[in-house]
C-alpha positions as CSV (number, residue, x, y, z in Angstrom):
1,M,104.8,81.7,121.1
2,Y,103.4,84.3,119.7
3,V,102.3,84.5,115.8
4,K,101.5,87.5,113.6
5,M,99.6,87.0,110.5
6,V,99.5,89.9,107.7
7,F,96.6,89.0,104.9
8,L,97.3,90.6,101.7
9,K,95.6,91.1,98.5
10,L,98.1,92.1,95.9
11,K,97.7,93.8,92.2
12,E,97.9,91.0,89.8
13,N,101.3,92.2,87.9
14,N,103.0,92.3,91.5
15,I,103.1,89.1,92.8
16,I,106.1,87.9,91.4
17,K,107.9,91.2,92.5
18,F,106.4,91.1,96.0
19,Q,107.6,87.4,96.5
20,D,111.2,88.3,95.3
21,T,111.2,91.3,97.5
22,Y,110.0,89.5,100.4
23,V,112.9,86.8,99.9
24,K,115.5,89.6,99.4
25,E,114.2,92.4,102.0
26,V,111.6,91.5,104.3
27,I,112.9,88.0,105.5
28,P,116.8,89.2,106.3
29,L,115.2,92.1,108.1
30,V,112.8,90.3,110.3
31,T,114.9,87.4,111.1
32,S,117.5,89.8,112.3
33,H,115.3,91.1,115.0
34,K,115.8,88.9,118.4
35,G,113.0,86.3,119.1
36,N,112.0,85.8,115.6
37,R,111.4,82.1,114.9
38,F,110.4,82.2,111.7
39,T,109.2,84.3,108.6
40,H,107.1,82.8,106.1
41,L,104.9,84.0,102.7
42,L,102.1,81.9,101.6
43,L,100.9,82.4,98.3
44,D,97.1,81.2,97.6
45,R,97.5,79.0,94.4
46,D,93.6,79.1,93.9
47,N,93.3,82.8,94.0
48,D,96.8,84.2,92.8
49,N,96.3,87.7,94.1
50,E,96.1,86.5,97.7
51,A,98.9,86.0,100.3
52,I,99.8,85.5,104.0
53,S,102.9,86.8,105.8
54,I,103.6,84.6,108.7
55,T,106.1,85.7,111.5
56,A,106.5,84.0,114.7
57,W,108.2,85.3,117.7
58,D,109.7,83.6,121.1
59,K,107.6,85.9,122.9
60,K,105.2,89.1,122.6
61,K,107.6,91.4,123.8
62,D,110.1,90.4,121.1
63,F,107.3,90.9,118.9
64,E,106.6,94.5,120.3
65,A,110.3,95.5,120.2
66,Y,110.3,94.6,116.3
67,L,107.0,96.9,116.0
68,N,108.8,99.7,118.1
69,S,111.8,99.4,116.0
70,G,109.6,101.2,113.0
71,D,110.7,98.2,110.6
72,F,107.3,96.7,110.3
73,K,105.9,100.0,109.3
74,K,108.6,100.9,107.1
75,T,108.2,97.6,105.2
76,S,104.4,97.8,105.2
77,D,104.6,101.3,103.7
78,K,107.2,100.6,101.1
79,Y,105.1,97.9,99.7
80,S,101.7,99.7,99.9
81,S,101.5,100.6,96.3
82,M,101.6,96.8,95.6
83,Y,98.4,96.0,97.6
84,I,94.9,96.0,96.2
85,E,93.4,97.1,99.7
86,P,95.0,97.6,103.1
87,P,96.5,94.4,104.7
88,I,94.5,92.7,107.5
89,E,96.8,91.9,110.6
90,K,95.9,89.4,113.1
91,S,98.2,88.1,116.2
92,Y,97.7,84.8,117.8
93,E,99.5,83.1,120.8
94,V,100.2,79.4,120.2
95,V,98.3,77.4,123.0
96,A,98.4,73.7,121.4
97,S,101.0,72.2,119.1
98,S,102.2,68.9,117.6
99,D,105.5,69.7,119.1
100,P,105.0,69.5,122.8
101,L,108.3,71.2,123.3
102,I,106.8,74.8,122.0
103,I,104.1,74.4,124.9
104,R,106.6,74.1,127.4
105,I,109.2,76.6,126.6
106,F,106.5,79.3,126.2
């Protein structure tokens, strides 16, 4: 499994708007792509302007197909005015899991 994490710092007055938009627009868009396992938004309750968007993909090529579709860039660009600074993007491959089936499949 391949995981993409985007670390966000949101402007104070945009947190609720971003969360609402993520639920209504980002989740349906991302989950419509082949190979998406899940899409989550995490909010830091100790620092209300920090969030992490996490998407998981069956295979790296599924994630790359999503990137090549232009949807990731469109979404990032659309919400850029809500960020304090540019998001930090990181990608990971799952190599250990509490669910041994995940490792065997991938």
